VEXDREN-2710 file (C-alpha; in Angstrom, 1 decimal):
% VEXDREN-2710
k/r/px/py/pz
1/UNK/-30.8/7.9/-32.9
2/UNK/-30.3/8.0/-36.4
3/UNK/-34.3/9.1/-36.7
4/UNK/-33.8/11.7/-34.5
5/UNK/-30.8/13.2/-35.3
6/UNK/-31.9/13.6/-39.1
7/UNK/-35.2/15.5/-37.5
8/UNK/-32.6/17.6/-35.9
9/UNK/-30.8/17.9/-38.8
10/UNK/-34.0/19.3/-40.6
11/UNK/-35.2/21.4/-37.9
12/UNK/-31.4/23.7/-38.0
13/UNK/-32.3/23.7/-42.2
14/UNK/-35.3/25.0/-41.7
15/UNK/-34.6/27.0/-39.6
16/UNK/-31.3/28.9/-41.4
17/UNK/-33.1/29.0/-44.2
18/UNK/-36.5/30.9/-42.9
19/UNK/-34.4/33.1/-40.9
20/UNK/-32.9/34.2/-44.2
21/UNK/-36.2/34.9/-45.9
22/UNK/-38.3/36.2/-43.3
23/UNK/-37.9/40.2/-42.5
24/UNK/-39.8/43.1/-41.1
25/UNK/-42.4/43.0/-44.0
26/UNK/-43.8/39.2/-43.5
27/UNK/-46.9/39.6/-42.7
28/UNK/-48.4/37.7/-39.0
29/UNK/-49.2/34.1/-41.3
30/UNK/-46.2/33.5/-42.3
31/UNK/-44.0/34.1/-38.6
32/UNK/-47.6/31.7/-37.2
33/UNK/-46.3/29.0/-39.7
34/UNK/-42.8/29.5/-38.9
35/UNK/-43.5/28.5/-35.2
36/UNK/-45.9/26.1/-36.0
37/UNK/-43.4/23.7/-37.9
38/UNK/-40.6/24.9/-35.5
39/UNK/-43.0/23.3/-32.9
40/UNK/-43.9/20.4/-35.0
41/UNK/-40.5/19.3/-35.6
42/UNK/-38.9/20.0/-31.7
43/UNK/-41.9/17.9/-30.3
44/UNK/-40.5/15.1/-32.6
45/UNK/-37.0/15.1/-31.9
46/UNK/-37.7/14.6/-28.0
47/UNK/-40.3/12.4/-29.0
48/UNK/-37.1/10.4/-30.5
49/UNK/-34.7/11.2/-26.8
50/UNK/-37.1/9.9/-25.0
51/UNK/-37.2/6.3/-26.5
52/UNK/-33.7/6.1/-26.0
53/UNK/-33.4/6.7/-22.6
54/UNK/-36.6/4.8/-22.0
55/UNK/-34.8/1.5/-20.1
56/UNK/-33.2/3.1/-17.2
57/UNK/-30.1/0.8/-16.2
58/UNK/-29.7/2.4/-12.4
59/UNK/-27.9/0.3/-10.2
60/UNK/-29.6/-1.5/-7.4
61/UNK/-26.7/0.0/-4.8
62/UNK/-24.5/3.2/-5.5
63/UNK/-21.9/2.1/-2.2
64/UNK/-21.0/-0.9/-1.3
65/UNK/-18.9/-1.8/1.6
66/UNK/-17.2/-5.1/1.5
67/UNK/-15.2/-7.3/4.0
68/UNK/-11.8/-7.5/3.6
69/UNK/-11.5/-10.8/5.2
70/UNK/-13.4/-12.4/2.2
71/UNK/-16.8/-11.2/1.0
72/UNK/-19.4/-11.2/-2.4
73/UNK/-21.7/-8.7/-3.3
74/UNK/-24.0/-8.8/-6.2
75/UNK/-24.9/-5.9/-8.0
76/UNK/-28.4/-5.7/-9.8
77/UNK/-29.3/-3.0/-12.9
78/UNK/-32.6/-2.2/-13.6
79/UNK/-32.0/-2.4/-17.6
80/UNK/-29.4/-3.9/-19.4
81/UNK/-29.0/-1.5/-21.9
82/UNK/-25.5/-0.8/-21.3
83/UNK/-22.2/-2.0/-22.3
84/UNK/-19.0/-1.1/-20.5
85/UNK/-17.6/-2.5/-17.2
86/UNK/-14.4/0.2/-16.1
87/UNK/-12.6/0.2/-12.8
88/UNK/-10.5/3.3/-11.2
89/UNK/-8.5/3.8/-8.7
90/UNK/-6.3/6.0/-6.8
91/UNK/-3.8/3.3/-5.5
92/UNK/-0.5/3.0/-6.3
93/UNK/0.2/-0.3/-5.0
94/UNK/2.0/-2.8/-8.0
95/UNK/-0.8/-4.8/-9.0
96/UNK/-2.1/-6.9/-12.5
97/UNK/-4.9/-6.4/-14.0
98/UNK/-6.7/-9.4/-16.4
99/UNK/-9.8/-8.9/-18.4
100/UNK/-11.6/-12.1/-19.2
101/UNK/-14.5/-12.5/-21.8
102/UNK/-17.4/-14.7/-21.6
103/UNK/-16.2/-17.8/-22.6
104/UNK/-13.2/-17.2/-19.9
105/UNK/-10.7/-16.1/-22.7
106/UNK/-8.2/-13.7/-21.9
107/UNK/-8.8/-10.2/-23.6
108/UNK/-6.2/-7.8/-22.0
109/UNK/-3.8/-8.1/-19.7
110/UNK/-2.5/-5.2/-18.0
111/UNK/-3.9/-2.8/-19.8
112/UNK/-6.4/-0.7/-17.8
113/UNK/-9.6/-2.5/-16.2
114/UNK/-12.0/-2.1/-18.8
115/UNK/-14.7/-4.9/-19.6
116/UNK/-17.4/-4.6/-22.2
117/UNK/-20.3/-6.9/-22.4
118/UNK/-20.2/-10.1/-20.3
119/UNK/-17.0/-11.6/-18.5
120/UNK/-14.8/-10.7/-15.8
121/UNK/-11.8/-8.4/-14.4
122/UNK/-9.4/-10.0/-12.0
123/UNK/-7.2/-7.3/-9.4
124/UNK/-4.6/-9.3/-8.4
125/UNK/-1.8/-7.7/-5.9
126/UNK/0.7/-9.2/-3.2
127/UNK/-2.0/-7.7/-0.4
128/UNK/-5.2/-7.3/-2.1
129/UNK/-7.4/-9.2/-4.8
130/UNK/-10.3/-9.1/-5.6
131/UNK/-12.9/-10.5/-9.2
132/UNK/-15.7/-7.6/-10.9
133/UNK/-17.9/-9.8/-12.7
134/UNK/-20.6/-9.1/-15.2
135/UNK/-22.5/-12.4/-14.6
136/UNK/-25.8/-11.3/-16.5
137/UNK/-26.8/-8.5/-18.3
138/UNK/-28.4/-7.2/-15.4
139/UNK/-26.1/-8.1/-13.0
140/UNK/-22.3/-7.4/-11.6
141/UNK/-20.9/-9.5/-8.7
142/UNK/-17.9/-8.8/-7.1
143/UNK/-15.8/-11.5/-5.1
144/UNK/-13.0/-10.1/-2.2
145/UNK/-10.4/-12.8/-1.9
146/UNK/-9.1/-10.5/1.2
147/UNK/-8.0/-7.2/2.0
148/UNK/-4.1/-7.7/3.8
149/UNK/-3.5/-4.1/3.9
150/UNK/-4.0/-1.8/7.3
151/UNK/-5.9/0.5/5.8
152/UNK/-9.3/0.6/3.5
153/UNK/-8.7/0.1/-0.3
154/UNK/-11.4/2.2/-2.3
155/UNK/-12.6/2.0/-5.7
156/UNK/-15.2/3.4/-8.6
157/UNK/-17.1/1.0/-11.1
158/UNK/-18.6/2.6/-13.9
159/UNK/-21.4/0.9/-16.3
160/UNK/-22.1/2.6/-19.0
161/UNK/-23.4/3.1/-22.4
162/UNK/-23.1/5.4/-25.4
163/UNK/-25.6/8.3/-23.3
164/UNK/-25.0/8.3/-19.7
165/UNK/-23.3/6.0/-17.3
166/UNK/-23.8/4.8/-13.6
167/UNK/-21.4/4.8/-10.5
168/UNK/-20.3/2.6/-7.6
169/UNK/-18.3/3.3/-5.3
170/UNK/-16.9/0.3/-3.5
171/UNK/-14.5/-0.3/-0.2
172/UNK/-13.0/-3.2/0.9
173/UNK/-12.1/-3.2/4.8
174/UNK/-8.8/-4.2/6.1
175/UNK/-8.8/-8.0/6.9
176/UNK/-7.6/-9.2/10.4
177/UNK/-3.9/-9.5/10.5
178/UNK/-1.9/-13.0/10.1
179/UNK/-0.2/-14.6/12.9
180/UNK/3.2/-16.1/12.9
181/UNK/3.9/-19.5/12.6
182/UNK/7.8/-20.0/12.4
183/UNK/11.0/-17.7/11.6
184/UNK/14.0/-19.8/9.8
185/UNK/17.1/-18.2/9.2
186/UNK/19.9/-18.9/6.7
187/UNK/22.8/-19.7/9.6
188/UNK/24.7/-21.3/6.7
189/UNK/24.5/-18.7/4.2
190/UNK/25.5/-15.4/5.5
191/UNK/27.7/-11.9/5.0
192/UNK/29.9/-11.5/8.1
193/UNK/32.5/-8.6/8.2
194/UNK/34.0/-8.7/11.6
195/UNK/35.3/-5.1/12.9
196/UNK/33.6/-3.9/10.3
197/UNK/33.0/-0.5/11.7
198/UNK/34.0/1.9/14.3
199/UNK/32.6/4.9/16.7
200/UNK/34.1/7.1/18.6
201/UNK/32.6/8.8/21.8
202/UNK/33.7/11.5/23.6
203/UNK/32.6/13.5/26.9
204/UNK/33.4/10.8/29.2
205/UNK/35.4/12.2/32.2
206/UNK/36.3/11.6/35.9
207/UNK/37.1/14.8/38.0
208/UNK/39.8/13.8/41.0
209/UNK/39.6/16.6/42.7
210/UNK/41.6/14.5/46.1
211/UNK/45.0/14.3/46.8
212/UNK/44.9/10.9/46.6
213/UNK/44.5/8.7/43.5
214/UNK/40.7/6.9/43.0
215/UNK/39.2/4.3/41.1
216/UNK/36.8/5.1/38.5
217/UNK/34.4/2.4/37.3
218/UNK/32.3/3.1/33.9
219/UNK/30.7/0.5/31.2
220/UNK/31.6/1.3/27.7
221/UNK/29.3/-0.9/26.0
222/UNK/26.1/1.3/28.1
223/UNK/26.6/4.3/25.4
224/UNK/26.6/2.2/22.6
225/UNK/24.0/0.4/20.7
226/UNK/23.1/-2.9/18.3
227/UNK/22.0/-1.7/15.0
228/UNK/19.5/-4.3/13.6
229/UNK/16.8/-3.6/10.9
230/UNK/14.6/-6.2/8.8
231/UNK/14.2/-5.6/5.3
232/UNK/11.5/-7.8/3.6
233/UNK/11.3/-8.3/-0.1
234/UNK/7.9/-6.9/-0.3
235/UNK/7.8/-3.9/1.7
236/UNK/4.2/-4.0/2.5
237/UNK/4.4/-7.8/4.4
238/UNK/4.6/-5.7/7.5
239/UNK/1.4/-4.9/7.5
240/UNK/0.2/-8.4/7.7
241/UNK/1.2/-8.8/11.2
242/UNK/0.0/-5.5/11.5
243/UNK/1.1/-3.5/14.9
244/UNK/1.0/-5.9/18.3
245/UNK/4.3/-6.1/19.6
246/UNK/5.5/-9.3/17.6
247/UNK/8.8/-10.0/18.7
248/UNK/11.0/-13.2/16.9
249/UNK/14.2/-14.8/18.0
250/UNK/17.4/-13.9/16.4
251/UNK/20.6/-15.3/15.1
252/UNK/24.2/-14.1/16.8
253/UNK/27.6/-14.9/16.3
254/UNK/29.2/-17.1/18.4
255/UNK/32.8/-18.9/18.0
256/UNK/33.2/-18.0/14.6
257/UNK/29.4/-19.3/13.9
258/UNK/26.0/-17.8/13.4
259/UNK/23.4/-19.6/15.7
260/UNK/20.6/-19.2/17.6
261/UNK/20.3/-18.6/21.8
262/UNK/17.0/-17.2/22.1
263/UNK/17.8/-13.2/21.7
264/UNK/14.6/-12.0/20.3
265/UNK/13.8/-8.8/18.7
266/UNK/10.6/-6.7/17.2
267/UNK/9.6/-7.7/13.8
268/UNK/9.2/-4.1/12.3
269/UNK/10.8/-2.6/9.4
270/UNK/12.1/0.6/11.1
271/UNK/16.0/0.5/12.0
272/UNK/16.1/-0.7/16.0
273/UNK/18.7/0.3/18.4
274/UNK/18.5/-2.7/20.7
275/UNK/20.9/-2.1/24.4
276/UNK/24.1/-3.9/24.4
277/UNK/24.2/-7.6/26.1
278/UNK/27.0/-6.7/27.3
279/UNK/27.9/-6.0/30.8
280/UNK/31.2/-5.5/30.9
281/UNK/33.0/-3.0/33.1
282/UNK/36.1/-0.7/33.5
283/UNK/38.2/0.3/36.6
284/UNK/40.9/3.2/35.5
285/UNK/43.0/4.4/38.3
286/UNK/42.6/8.3/38.5
287/UNK/45.9/10.3/40.1
288/UNK/44.8/12.9/42.8
289/UNK/44.2/16.7/41.6
290/UNK/43.3/15.2/38.1
291/UNK/40.8/15.3/35.4
292/UNK/41.0/12.7/33.1
293/UNK/39.1/13.0/29.7
294/UNK/38.1/9.2/27.9
295/UNK/37.3/8.8/24.1
296/UNK/36.2/5.6/23.7
297/UNK/35.8/3.6/20.3
298/UNK/33.7/0.5/19.9
299/UNK/34.2/-1.8/16.8
300/UNK/31.2/-3.5/15.5
301/UNK/30.6/-6.9/13.0
302/UNK/28.5/-6.1/10.3
303/UNK/26.1/-9.4/9.7
304/UNK/23.3/-9.9/6.7
305/UNK/21.7/-13.1/6.8
306/UNK/18.3/-14.0/5.1
307/UNK/14.9/-15.2/6.9
308/UNK/11.9/-16.5/5.9
309/UNK/8.7/-16.0/7.6
310/UNK/5.7/-18.5/7.6
311/UNK/2.3/-16.9/8.5
312/UNK/-1.5/-17.4/8.6
313/UNK/-4.8/-16.3/8.7
314/UNK/-7.0/-16.6/11.7
315/UNK/-9.9/-16.8/10.2
316/UNK/-9.4/-17.9/6.6
317/UNK/-6.6/-20.2/7.5
318/UNK/-4.7/-18.9/4.3
319/UNK/-0.6/-19.6/4.7
320/UNK/1.8/-16.9/3.6
321/UNK/5.6/-17.0/3.3
322/UNK/7.4/-13.6/3.4
323/UNK/11.6/-13.4/2.6
324/UNK/13.8/-10.9/3.6
325/UNK/16.7/-9.7/5.0
326/UNK/18.3/-9.5/8.6
327/UNK/20.7/-6.4/8.9
328/UNK/22.6/-6.3/11.9
329/UNK/25.4/-4.2/13.3
330/UNK/27.0/-5.5/16.8
331/UNK/29.3/-3.8/19.1
332/UNK/32.0/-6.7/19.9
333/UNK/35.5/-4.6/21.0
334/UNK/36.6/-1.8/22.2
335/UNK/39.8/1.0/22.8
336/UNK/40.1/4.0/25.5
337/UNK/42.0/6.1/25.2
338/UNK/42.6/9.3/27.7
339/UNK/43.8/13.2/28.5
340/UNK/44.9/14.0/31.8
341/UNK/44.8/17.9/32.9
342/UNK/45.9/18.4/36.3
343/UNK/44.5/21.1/38.5
344/UNK/46.1/24.1/39.3
345/UNK/47.2/24.6/42.7
END
């Protein structure tokens, strides 16, 4: 390359000098000599430039599709005249990059996934992990641990030298979902605040149009809900189990203790509004020719406790532990007030 650059400098200098010296009165012989020298220099320059790129290091694959349950793929290059291997992704997942040299010594840590020469790039996240390794000057191996995300993971590999680069587009498909083994709650260590919240509802009414008293029966709990939400220490962990309608057992307070009593709820990240289990009735006697308007004041018990969910992969048998907090607001007690409006005769 240095020789080529030298010829290029000679060519530029020669052209500039000749342009100054030449004018309209120069004879055809000088013009002929000028053009001949220029062509010779250009021919020499392009000849050198062709020598630089004589070895094409094009990869055997420009696109790769890998299995998220665990997969291995090897990319062969036509030549070894490239130095840098780099990885790029548009994902914003919190991950860790580690780059090792050919002797498995850590080179960089979370400073960008690029490798010079032989070695490997290790990409590790809570939901995905894989390794990109240049095991031979003409060979790159990609080893997938798993993709536990619910969507494909895509990234770009570039192999480059001083003059050009080659691209390989890689996609790792989602792996199979995990299945639940068990869930355990902290029944002896929890936060509990009885009658922490009051919610009022109006609009319930009964109109007695008769001339005698009438009994009105209503169910105070049916218009209120048990608010509940699972929170995970790693929000992406809800993707592990997919959307197959998984339900888990949940605890509740009984006689001042947090116990398991067979109640179940979907294990999802969104807040849930579960029907209240109470079917308690309230009977009220309405005077003749009277409209009675009710206001229901419901009191909620507030509860938070930690949970540990144990899951395993159906194919790889890999086990995971998901931890988080269960938040619950349960209607427990109500008060009723009313206002009577008699009908005019």
